[in-house]
C-alpha positions, 0 to 999 in steps of 0.5 A: 586170268587174262593179262596184257603187258606194256613196256617202257624204260627208265633211266635214273641216278641214285645211291644206297645206304648200307654195307649190303649195297657195296659199291652201289653206295656211291652215286651211280646210274641205272637203266631199267626195262619196265614191264607193266602187266594188267590182269582181269579174270574176264574180258571186258565188253570189247573182249580186251583186258585194257586199251593197250594204247592207254596203258602204254601212254599211262606207263610212259607218263608214270615212268616219265615222272622218274626218268633222268632224275637223281632220285637222291635229290627227289624230296619224296624219296629222301632217306629211302633206298630206291631199290629195284623192288621199291621202284617197282612198287612206286610204279605199280601204285602210281598206275593203280591210282591212274586206273582208279582215276579213269585214265586207262578208260572205263573198261579198266575199272574191271581190272583185278590187278597190276604187276610191274617188273623192272629188269636191271639186266638180262639176268636180274629183275624184280617185281611188285604185284598188287590188287586193284 
């Protein structure tokens, strides 16, 4: 399996509901390093997994829809604990939509999967992987 990973960062504010979250139940900021990895079993006709420039651009657009936002105020996240795991899925699903729409180029239609990892710090991160 071949893969290409591109990177961006995300800065949000949010709070959580539930005792398991302790002090994170209060409004707080979070900065994540975001890695999006695109996979395919065979290289395309140009011997690449995906156009790195387009992948970087599209990841930036997806992350840009979330960054510098208080996620508690976003209607699509009303009543949702926007955990690191949850946000990894949101970003992966939005990237998948862009792959299917052709935004990463025609060659990207041969991708078999995408995974997104959000690094909370140098010692903790969460990922979500999906099939395309």
